Rosetta silent file (secondary structure, phi, psi, omega in degrees, C-alpha in Angstrom):
SEQUENCE: MSHDLDSQAFEGLGRLCIDAAENRIISAPDPAGMERIEARFHGSAFDLHRHDTYAIGVTLHGVQTFRYLGAARHSLPGQIIVLHPDELHDGGAGTEDGLRYRMLYLEPSLMLDCLGGVSLPFVRDGVVTDAAFCATLLSALGPLEQELDDLFVDDFLVQLMQSLTRHGGQPAKPMTRTAWRAAALARDYLTENLTRPVRSGELEAITGLDRYALSRHFRAAFSTSPHRFLVMRRLQRARRMIAAGEPLAQIAVEAGFSDQSHFIRQFKKAFGMTPGRWSSLIQGSAAAA
SCORE:     score description
SCORE:     0.000 S_00000001
   1 L     0.000  133.420  179.587    0.000    0.000    0.000 S_00000001
   2 L   -74.907  136.288  177.911    1.330    3.436   -0.914 S_00000001
   3 L  -114.347   32.119  175.387    1.848    5.811    1.984 S_00000001
   4 E  -131.934  143.256  174.160    2.382    8.930   -0.134 S_00000001
   5 L   -73.674  139.033  178.681   -0.094   11.358   -1.667 S_00000001
   6 L   -49.024  129.522 -177.201    0.076   11.454   -5.472 S_00000001
   7 H   -62.390  -20.006  179.323    2.661   14.087   -6.446 S_00000001
   8 H   -61.583  -25.656 -179.433    0.197   15.591   -8.944 S_00000001
   9 H   -64.157  -18.359 -176.506   -1.599   17.153   -6.002 S_00000001
  10 H  -107.861    9.358  177.985    1.396   19.458   -5.533 S_00000001
  11 L   -62.347  124.512  177.721    1.920   20.637   -9.085 S_00000001
  12 L    75.969    9.392 -175.586    2.353   24.408   -8.977 S_00000001
  13 L  -108.526   12.880  176.550    1.942   24.525   -5.183 S_00000001
  14 L    62.704   50.333 -175.999    5.551   25.157   -4.172 S_00000001
  15 L   -58.035  133.432  177.572    6.067   21.751   -2.566 S_00000001
  16 L   -82.219  151.311  179.293    8.507   21.808    0.324 S_00000001
  17 L   -67.727  149.473 -178.433   11.283   19.247    0.441 S_00000001
  18 L   -98.190  127.739  170.943   10.647   16.188    2.586 S_00000001
  19 L  -126.854   89.258 -172.147   13.015   15.304    5.394 S_00000001
  20 L   -66.246  -12.976 -177.267   11.317   12.355    7.040 S_00000001
  21 L   -80.980  -11.601 -174.401   14.015   12.124    9.703 S_00000001
  22 L  -107.295  145.994  167.124   13.002   15.382   11.387 S_00000001
  23 L   -98.130  127.642 -179.402   10.122   16.333   13.618 S_00000001
  24 E  -161.859  161.758  173.440    9.027   19.863   12.870 S_00000001
  25 E  -126.380  128.652  177.468    6.108   22.246   12.432 S_00000001
  26 E  -111.061  123.597 -175.820    6.044   24.796    9.624 S_00000001
  27 E  -108.422  146.148 -177.454    3.626   27.664   10.122 S_00000001
  28 L  -104.380  154.802  173.148    2.197   29.949    7.433 S_00000001
  29 L   -76.105  120.759 -171.377    1.450   33.703    7.509 S_00000001
  30 L  -135.638  157.465  175.383   -2.332   33.863    7.790 S_00000001
  31 L   -71.585  165.729  179.933   -5.236   36.266    8.324 S_00000001
  32 L   -58.059  138.899  177.557   -7.045   36.449   11.661 S_00000001
  33 L    89.494   -3.593 -177.345   -9.149   33.406   12.437 S_00000001
  34 E  -136.489  139.346  176.365   -7.145   31.043   10.231 S_00000001
  35 E  -140.660  132.462  177.757   -3.934   29.091   10.800 S_00000001
  36 E  -120.599  134.744  177.128   -2.155   26.726    8.377 S_00000001
  37 E  -137.362  157.908  161.285    0.665   24.382    9.316 S_00000001
  38 E  -113.922  136.133  178.769    2.663   21.480    7.970 S_00000001
  39 E  -125.256  141.865  178.283    3.710   18.906   10.558 S_00000001
  40 E  -132.445  123.032 -173.798    6.234   16.072   10.267 S_00000001
  41 E  -143.364  154.534  162.945    6.485   13.478   13.024 S_00000001
  42 L  -115.647  143.622  177.640    7.633   10.028   14.007 S_00000001
  43 L    67.954 -154.427 -179.611    5.742    8.212   16.745 S_00000001
  44 E   -73.039  132.975 -177.971    3.290   10.011   19.003 S_00000001
  45 E  -104.972  -47.105 -174.288    3.042   13.718   18.229 S_00000001
  46 E  -128.071  135.798  170.085    0.290   15.159   20.430 S_00000001
  47 E   -72.816  171.365  176.889   -1.193   14.085   23.744 S_00000001
  48 E   -57.911  131.327 -178.452   -4.962   14.185   24.209 S_00000001
  49 E  -159.996  173.773  175.595   -6.111   17.787   23.904 S_00000001
  50 L  -151.274  146.986  177.834   -8.898   19.955   22.513 S_00000001
  51 L  -135.488  164.494 -172.434   -9.131   23.396   20.942 S_00000001
  52 L   -94.317   16.804  175.458  -12.044   25.586   19.936 S_00000001
  53 L  -108.372  155.691  164.146  -11.211   25.683   16.229 S_00000001
  54 E   -66.507  143.170  170.389  -12.057   23.269   13.453 S_00000001
  55 E  -119.001  114.818 -175.031   -8.995   21.256   12.404 S_00000001
  56 E  -129.986  120.045 -174.292   -9.260   20.246    8.749 S_00000001
  57 E  -149.494  177.840 -179.068   -6.292   18.718    6.982 S_00000001
  58 E  -126.906  129.865  173.136   -4.827   16.331    4.435 S_00000001
  59 E   -77.000  129.652 -177.091   -2.443   13.454    5.133 S_00000001
  60 E  -104.946  -36.164 -176.219    0.491   13.666    2.714 S_00000001
  61 E  -148.687  139.958  177.301    2.821   10.831    3.779 S_00000001
  62 L    83.966 -164.437  177.715    2.521    7.864    6.098 S_00000001
  63 L  -118.240  122.553  179.653   -0.468    6.838    8.194 S_00000001
  64 E   -95.040  119.508 -177.604   -2.011    9.428   10.500 S_00000001
  65 E  -118.868  142.541 -178.190   -3.564    7.830   13.570 S_00000001
  66 E  -161.665  156.295  174.354   -5.597    9.520   16.287 S_00000001
  67 E   -98.981  132.955 -174.892   -8.314    8.946   18.871 S_00000001
  68 E  -155.150  128.951 -179.585  -11.514   10.888   18.269 S_00000001
  69 L    53.626   40.392  173.440  -15.064   10.504   19.629 S_00000001
  70 L    79.853    9.498 -178.117  -14.062    7.391   21.549 S_00000001
  71 E  -138.224  154.453  174.974  -12.578    5.455   18.630 S_00000001
  72 E   -79.758  133.977  179.769   -9.220    4.999   16.886 S_00000001
  73 E  -121.350  154.036  179.137   -9.092    6.646   13.442 S_00000001
  74 E  -138.113  133.519  178.448   -6.594    6.286   10.604 S_00000001
  75 E  -122.089  127.748  177.947   -6.006    8.611    7.654 S_00000001
  76 L   -97.951  164.679  179.770   -4.007    7.608    4.574 S_00000001
  77 L   -52.393  130.693 -178.517   -2.391    9.972    2.035 S_00000001
  78 L    93.557  -13.676  176.179   -5.051   11.936    0.191 S_00000001
  79 L   -86.115  157.014 -174.274   -7.666   11.446    2.900 S_00000001
  80 E  -108.536  136.867  173.837   -9.110   14.382    4.811 S_00000001
  81 E  -104.907  131.811  177.413   -9.280   14.765    8.579 S_00000001
  82 E  -128.742  111.233  178.716  -12.125   16.863   10.028 S_00000001
  83 E  -111.814  126.298 -178.296  -12.086   17.514   13.789 S_00000001
  84 L   -77.537  149.752  178.802  -14.945   19.473   15.317 S_00000001
  85 L   -54.838  142.694  173.868  -14.199   22.235   17.861 S_00000001
  86 L    64.356   20.301  173.652  -13.767   21.190   21.505 S_00000001
  87 L   -99.509  129.831 -176.972  -13.638   17.453   20.765 S_00000001
  88 L   -66.130  135.589  178.909  -10.864   15.577   22.574 S_00000001
  89 E  -160.186  163.208  171.881   -8.229   14.001   20.295 S_00000001
  90 E  -129.199 -161.063  179.266   -4.558   13.110   20.015 S_00000001
  91 E  -178.861  153.902  177.116   -2.359   12.308   17.021 S_00000001
  92 E   175.791 -176.518 -179.657    0.754   10.672   15.678 S_00000001
  93 E   -85.050  134.966 -178.051    2.341    8.433   13.070 S_00000001
  94 L   -90.492   -7.334  178.940    0.818    4.995   12.637 S_00000001
  95 L  -137.868  169.897  179.642    3.909    3.395   11.042 S_00000001
  96 L   -71.030  -12.676  179.775    7.690    3.589   11.328 S_00000001
  97 L   -69.478  -14.013 -177.483    7.768    5.549    8.052 S_00000001
  98 L    87.503 -178.218 -171.468    6.719    8.665    9.928 S_00000001
  99 E  -140.116  139.559  173.575    3.981   11.145    9.156 S_00000001
 100 E  -139.482  128.230 -179.820    3.617   14.321    7.132 S_00000001
 101 E  -151.427  162.503  173.679    0.413   16.310    6.888 S_00000001
 102 E  -121.197  139.827 -172.720   -0.961   19.810    6.422 S_00000001
 103 E  -134.062  142.284  176.071   -3.703   21.202    8.616 S_00000001
 104 E  -112.587  126.051  175.142   -6.004   24.191    8.554 S_00000001
 105 E  -107.894  123.113 -175.449   -7.325   25.562   11.853 S_00000001
 106 E  -124.143  127.543  173.542  -10.433   27.721   11.456 S_00000001
 107 L   -67.458  134.914  178.649  -12.255   29.679   14.123 S_00000001
 108 H   -55.363  -28.648 -179.324  -15.988   28.838   14.045 S_00000001
 109 H   -61.647  -37.169  176.489  -16.778   32.557   13.904 S_00000001
 110 H   -63.210  -41.151 -177.506  -15.283   32.739   10.391 S_00000001
 111 H   -70.727  -38.863  178.941  -17.378   29.813    9.296 S_00000001
 112 H   -66.725  -37.762  175.552  -20.567   31.162   10.837 S_00000001
 113 H   -58.751  -40.011  179.881  -20.053   34.476    9.099 S_00000001
 114 H   -69.691  -37.311 -177.630  -19.831   32.517    5.852 S_00000001
 115 H   -81.414  -10.281  178.482  -22.893   30.391    6.683 S_00000001
 116 L    71.647   32.227  177.032  -24.979   33.416    7.627 S_00000001
 117 L    93.242   -1.343  175.273  -25.908   32.179   11.099 S_00000001
 118 E   -74.493  145.076 -175.762  -26.723   28.570   10.160 S_00000001
 119 L   -60.998  153.950 -176.003  -25.421   26.044   12.712 S_00000001
 120 L   -69.112  140.679  177.288  -21.987   24.513   12.204 S_00000001
 121 L   -72.662  146.721  179.361  -21.717   21.199   10.302 S_00000001
 122 L  -121.810  113.834 -179.910  -20.587   18.149   12.274 S_00000001
 123 L   -98.623   99.861 -168.184  -18.634   15.461   10.379 S_00000001
 124 L   -69.345  -36.150 -173.013  -18.832   12.510   12.753 S_00000001
 125 L   -65.745  -30.009 -179.914  -16.482   10.032   11.058 S_00000001
 126 L    84.859  -27.878  178.280  -13.415   12.276   11.390 S_00000001
 127 E  -127.546  130.109 -174.636  -11.853   10.886    8.182 S_00000001
 128 E  -127.774  139.289  171.219  -13.288   11.647    4.731 S_00000001
 129 L  -111.126  111.655 -174.733  -12.396   10.414    1.237 S_00000001
 130 L  -160.570  107.630 -174.933  -13.463   13.048   -1.296 S_00000001
 131 H   -62.657  -40.607 -179.183  -11.264   14.126   -4.234 S_00000001
 132 H   -67.608  -41.352  177.410  -13.061   17.453   -4.771 S_00000001
 133 H   -61.548  -44.329  179.500  -12.893   18.295   -1.049 S_00000001
 134 H   -61.150  -42.378  179.663   -9.169   17.419   -1.045 S_00000001
 135 H   -63.396  -39.790  177.096   -8.530   19.678   -4.053 S_00000001
 136 H   -60.971  -46.671  179.839  -10.301   22.555   -2.299 S_00000001
 137 H   -62.140  -44.865 -177.157   -8.163   22.103    0.809 S_00000001
 138 H   -67.224  -22.032  176.454   -4.906   21.855   -1.127 S_00000001
 139 H   -63.360  -27.476  177.073   -5.698   25.119   -2.923 S_00000001
 140 H  -101.448  -31.686 -176.029   -5.115   26.799    0.455 S_00000001
 141 H   -87.742  -14.864  179.938   -2.767   24.306    2.105 S_00000001
 142 L   -66.224  -59.769 -174.516   -0.408   23.918   -0.863 S_00000001
 143 L   -86.409   71.786 -176.881    1.371   27.300   -0.939 S_00000001
 144 L   -62.803  -28.471 -177.762    2.280   27.622    2.751 S_00000001
 145 L   -77.721   -7.880 -177.622    4.992   30.158    1.992 S_00000001
 146 L  -105.041  140.959  171.261    2.457   32.498    0.373 S_00000001
 147 L   -74.999  143.519  179.418   -0.017   34.781    2.100 S_00000001
 148 L   -91.684  128.206 -179.295   -3.606   34.220    1.027 S_00000001
 149 L   -79.593  162.798 -171.591   -5.358   37.306   -0.311 S_00000001
 150 H   -59.188  -44.573 -176.329   -8.823   38.298    0.914 S_00000001
 151 H   -65.965  -37.446  176.139  -10.750   37.430   -2.238 S_00000001
 152 H   -62.912  -46.333 -178.047   -9.208   33.956   -2.372 S_00000001
 153 H   -60.167  -41.692  179.527  -10.071   33.327    1.289 S_00000001
 154 H   -58.172  -48.871 -177.993  -13.694   34.390    0.727 S_00000001
 155 H   -69.135  -38.919  178.748  -14.161   31.970   -2.145 S_00000001
 156 H   -60.253  -44.781 -178.875  -12.216   29.202   -0.403 S_00000001
 157 H   -62.639  -38.956  178.201  -14.428   29.418    2.701 S_00000001
 158 H   -61.042  -47.695 -179.981  -17.581   29.162    0.588 S_00000001
 159 H   -65.240  -39.052  179.732  -16.285   26.000   -1.123 S_00000001
 160 H   -63.841  -43.317  179.690  -15.064   24.574    2.182 S_00000001
 161 H   -64.231  -35.714  177.574  -18.455   25.124    3.841 S_00000001
 162 H   -63.850  -42.151  179.432  -20.172   23.371    0.952 S_00000001
 163 H   -67.152  -43.881  179.812  -17.923   20.333    1.374 S_00000001
 164 H   -64.584  -42.113  179.390  -18.359   20.212    5.146 S_00000001
 165 H   -63.872  -38.019  179.367  -22.124   20.587    4.896 S_00000001
 166 H   -62.349  -36.128 -178.118  -22.244   17.798    2.318 S_00000001
 167 H   -94.600   -1.486 -176.758  -20.456   15.438    4.711 S_00000001
 168 H   -71.834  -24.004  173.589  -22.231   16.699    7.843 S_00000001
 169 L    91.008  -38.766 -178.813  -25.092   14.252    7.464 S_00000001
 170 L  -121.378  146.387  178.431  -27.872   16.418    8.877 S_00000001
 171 L   -63.805  140.284 -179.509  -29.355   19.651    7.510 S_00000001
 172 L   -69.053  143.451  178.903  -28.049   22.760    9.251 S_00000001
 173 L  -103.864  131.413  179.032  -30.439   24.552   11.590 S_00000001
 174 E   -71.923  142.612  173.546  -30.636   28.341   11.537 S_00000001
 175 L   -83.554  155.147  175.887  -29.994   30.222   14.769 S_00000001
 176 L   -68.577  154.633 -179.253  -32.432   32.872   15.914 S_00000001
 177 H   -59.466  -40.555 -179.016  -31.497   36.459   15.100 S_00000001
 178 H   -63.911  -44.855 -178.855  -31.272   37.327   18.810 S_00000001
 179 H   -64.277  -44.702 -178.814  -28.973   34.408   19.618 S_00000001
 180 H   -64.868  -43.469 -179.526  -26.654   35.080   16.681 S_00000001
 181 H   -62.770  -44.706 -179.013  -26.444   38.820   17.402 S_00000001
 182 H   -64.391  -44.289  179.962  -25.649   38.258   21.096 S_00000001
 183 H   -63.604  -41.215 -179.512  -23.027   35.609   20.374 S_00000001
 184 H   -67.336  -39.831  177.740  -21.356   37.775   17.726 S_00000001
 185 H   -63.447  -43.886  178.924  -21.276   40.823   20.022 S_00000001
 186 H   -64.367  -43.201  178.134  -19.728   38.780   22.831 S_00000001
 187 H   -56.704  -49.392 -177.260  -17.186   37.236   20.440 S_00000001
 188 H   -64.904  -38.995 -179.550  -16.050   40.650   19.172 S_00000001
 189 H   -66.862  -42.956  178.367  -15.813   42.100   22.686 S_00000001
 190 H   -63.277  -40.787  179.503  -13.748   39.182   23.958 S_00000001
 191 H   -63.362  -38.903 -178.847  -11.413   39.412   20.957 S_00000001
 192 H   -73.966  -18.555 -174.709  -10.866   43.127   21.546 S_00000001
 193 L  -125.327   35.779 -170.212  -10.128   42.602   25.268 S_00000001
 194 L   -71.627  -19.475 -175.332   -8.247   39.317   25.257 S_00000001
 195 L   -92.372    4.279  179.446   -5.250   40.439   27.334 S_00000001
 196 L  -132.905  160.712  176.178   -7.246   41.419   30.436 S_00000001
 197 L   -64.815  134.620  176.976   -9.849   39.731   32.661 S_00000001
 198 L  -112.955  128.941 -177.195  -13.374   40.168   31.289 S_00000001
 199 L   -90.080  153.366  178.876  -16.279   40.065   33.757 S_00000001
 200 H   -59.143  -37.305 -179.424  -19.658   38.464   33.129 S_00000001
 201 H   -61.515  -32.067  177.850  -21.349   41.799   33.804 S_00000001
 202 H   -64.261  -43.983 -179.846  -19.488   43.368   30.891 S_00000001
 203 H   -69.042  -35.119  176.026  -20.853   40.787   28.469 S_00000001
 204 H   -61.843  -42.417 -179.854  -24.344   41.172   29.919 S_00000001
 205 H   -66.699  -36.994 -178.189  -24.154   44.930   29.300 S_00000001
 206 H   -72.032  -41.545 -171.845  -22.873   44.443   25.750 S_00000001
 207 H   -96.299  -22.494 -176.550  -25.371   41.766   24.684 S_00000001
 208 L    80.968    7.789  178.792  -28.445   42.588   26.755 S_00000001
 209 L  -113.586  152.704  173.688  -28.717   38.953   27.908 S_00000001
 210 L   -72.088  162.073 -170.253  -28.076   37.448   31.321 S_00000001
 211 H   -61.422  -30.782 -176.917  -24.871   35.443   31.641 S_00000001
 212 H   -77.873  -41.127  175.598  -26.569   32.035   31.521 S_00000001
 213 H   -64.545  -41.122  179.352  -28.623   32.709   28.392 S_00000001
 214 H   -62.415  -42.319  179.764  -25.543   34.198   26.750 S_00000001
 215 H   -60.393  -41.380  178.817  -23.475   31.134   27.623 S_00000001
 216 H   -63.936  -46.085 -178.470  -26.077   28.856   26.003 S_00000001
 217 H   -66.357  -39.792 -178.253  -26.267   30.995   22.832 S_00000001
 218 H   -64.179  -44.224 -179.853  -22.479   31.358   22.630 S_00000001
 219 H   -67.029  -37.453  177.333  -21.920   27.612   22.868 S_00000001
 220 H   -63.185  -35.375 -178.142  -24.626   26.945   20.276 S_00000001
 221 H   -79.129  -46.838 -168.180  -22.905   29.372   17.898 S_00000001
 222 H  -115.440    4.679  177.324  -19.228   28.624   18.442 S_00000001
 223 L    60.962   26.247  176.385  -19.174   25.158   20.081 S_00000001
 224 L  -159.490  170.962 -178.931  -17.359   26.521   23.117 S_00000001
 225 L   -89.196  161.241  175.349  -17.906   28.784   26.121 S_00000001
 226 H   -56.661  -40.038 -179.200  -17.045   32.518   26.306 S_00000001
 227 H   -63.923  -46.469 -177.979  -14.294   31.748   28.826 S_00000001
 228 H   -68.427  -34.896  175.314  -12.673   29.081   26.692 S_00000001
 229 H   -58.449  -44.825 -179.875  -12.965   31.273   23.602 S_00000001
 230 H   -63.416  -45.424  179.129  -11.018   33.998   25.445 S_00000001
 231 H   -60.424  -42.223 -178.089   -8.328   31.554   26.615 S_00000001
 232 H   -68.233  -35.595  176.391   -7.906   30.158   23.104 S_00000001
 233 H   -65.213  -36.413  175.846   -7.502   33.600   21.553 S_00000001
 234 H   -63.744  -42.000 -179.392   -4.754   34.263   24.114 S_00000001
 235 H   -67.886  -35.462  176.025   -3.088   30.985   23.190 S_00000001
 236 H   -65.101  -40.866  175.739   -3.247   31.790   19.489 S_00000001
 237 H   -62.312  -40.453  179.549   -1.547   35.104   20.181 S_00000001
 238 H   -61.951  -39.653  179.992    1.043   33.219   22.232 S_00000001
 239 H   -65.442  -37.042  175.929    1.784   30.865   19.326 S_00000001
 240 H   -64.544  -38.170  178.966    2.406   33.838   17.030 S_00000001
 241 H   -69.221  -36.717  175.908    4.781   35.295   19.631 S_00000001
 242 H   -61.607  -44.792  179.477    6.577   31.949   19.956 S_00000001
 243 H   -61.319  -29.233  178.698    7.055   31.872   16.180 S_00000001
 244 L   -82.029   -3.817  175.532    8.556   35.360   16.429 S_00000001
 245 L    85.980   17.989 -178.968   11.118   34.058   18.947 S_00000001
 246 L   -78.708  150.145 -178.261    9.937   35.944   22.038 S_00000001
 247 L   -64.482  144.084 -176.140   10.785   34.512   25.518 S_00000001
 248 H   -62.556  -38.403  179.461    8.106   32.296   27.059 S_00000001
 249 H   -62.756  -40.337  177.988    7.988   34.242   30.327 S_00000001
 250 H   -68.225  -39.435  179.484    7.323   37.459   28.437 S_00000001
 251 H   -61.295  -42.992 -177.945    4.723   35.760   26.252 S_00000001
 252 H   -56.114  -43.556 -178.834    2.789   34.517   29.298 S_00000001
 253 H   -72.445  -48.576 -174.682    2.334   38.058   30.590 S_00000001
 254 H   -71.024  -23.011  178.227    1.691   39.801   27.274 S_00000001
 255 L   -85.750   -6.397  173.234   -0.812   37.177   26.127 S_00000001
 256 L   103.455   13.070  179.367   -2.922   37.733   29.243 S_00000001
 257 L   -91.542  153.652 -174.760   -2.055   34.784   31.515 S_00000001
 258 L   -68.224  -34.920  176.740   -1.593   35.204   35.251 S_00000001
 259 L  -162.136  178.632 -174.802    1.861   33.587   35.228 S_00000001
 260 H   -68.015  -36.647 -179.748    4.063   31.224   33.225 S_00000001
 261 H   -66.129  -37.916  175.640    2.808   28.043   34.907 S_00000001
 262 H   -62.549  -43.612  177.810   -0.783   29.001   34.080 S_00000001
 263 H   -59.502  -46.554 -177.991    0.266   29.616   30.483 S_00000001
 264 H   -63.214  -44.316 -179.723    2.028   26.233   30.236 S_00000001
 265 H   -60.935  -46.298 -178.043   -0.958   24.333   31.656 S_00000001
 266 H   -67.849  -37.419 -179.995   -3.423   25.985   29.282 S_00000001
 267 H   -63.663  -47.400 -178.456   -1.136   25.544   26.268 S_00000001
 268 H   -66.532  -37.323  178.515   -0.685   21.807   26.835 S_00000001
 269 H   -63.172  -34.681 -176.124   -4.404   21.317   27.447 S_00000001
 270 H   -86.292  -33.811 -170.493   -5.191   23.052   24.134 S_00000001
 271 H  -121.027   -3.085  174.164   -2.417   21.762   21.863 S_00000001
 272 L    79.998    9.704  175.378   -1.188   18.497   23.354 S_00000001
 273 L  -156.955  163.040  179.901    2.385   19.648   24.040 S_00000001
 274 L   -74.711  158.185  175.583    4.172   22.266   26.126 S_00000001
 275 H   -61.527  -30.753  177.066    4.990   25.708   24.695 S_00000001
 276 H   -64.313  -41.539  177.660    8.678   24.833   25.015 S_00000001
 277 H   -65.241  -44.569  178.065    8.201   21.771   22.801 S_00000001
 278 H   -59.177  -43.348 -179.776    6.168   23.806   20.301 S_00000001
 279 H   -61.021  -42.316 -178.101    8.891   26.456   20.255 S_00000001
 280 H   -66.189  -35.617  179.415   11.617   23.899   19.510 S_00000001
 281 H   -70.792  -42.335  179.922    9.597   22.472   16.584 S_00000001
 282 H   -69.372  -46.411 -177.349    8.813   25.908   15.123 S_00000001
 283 H   -67.595  -33.508  176.279   12.313   27.318   15.643 S_00000001
 284 H   -62.941  -37.591  177.081   13.852   24.169   14.187 S_00000001
 285 H   -65.460  -42.124 -179.382   11.813   24.704   11.032 S_00000001
 286 H   -64.212  -38.804 -179.667   12.943   28.315   10.804 S_00000001
 287 H   -67.881  -29.779 -178.045   16.593   27.342   11.171 S_00000001
 288 H   -84.017  -11.279 -175.890   16.279   24.783    8.399 S_00000001
 289 L   -70.887    0.000    0.000   14.602   27.208    5.989 S_00000001
């Protein structure tokens, strides 16, 4: 059985050279709400963790194995992985050949804006075989060294939502106007104030809803709570600062965490490895470039 994606998928996409002997993460310059990476690993890569973004990717080399929704899953080259926000999972290479894949992390808010308030699609199987879906993903995941322009991203998101909805299994349900407006207002306020503590009363004043109704609407919209959304935005900022080579102690403070130990705990819970480990993988990629 072949454990490589057909090379035709990378024609004109600026394919990076493969060094299967190294573990590394290559990160792309991306607009807010979107993150693209290439990862190369041997053995176990990530401990069990969960994040509030969709993780949608393509296996390029090897066998990608992970636990998701209580079952072991396996993705071969050319297959698509779709992980729903806030679902516990891990990941690693399923064979001694190692693993290479590219992954897109998308904040649900971007997707909801595209869907116009319709509920998020849920792809239960976690692994999808769909040539058209794969081609759509590779149009964004191929040129990691290139920034994606706004018009491309708009069209890409539309095509991506169509593919996800097709594999979601159940028709999407529209949210009420009140629920969507309140969730969107809370999302924007949290994003603008991510480096400081935000009180429940502030969100109540902004949205006009009590904290419990807002929490229900927010989770229905974004598949996570307001608190976890705030923590994850801080962690995303921290990952950008790590990529820029800033010291971890400084990052913990500037990203809005109470101290470095709090930062480390939250980072590992969200990404399955410590910030120090993430830094070594990212910096190793930069040194090899």
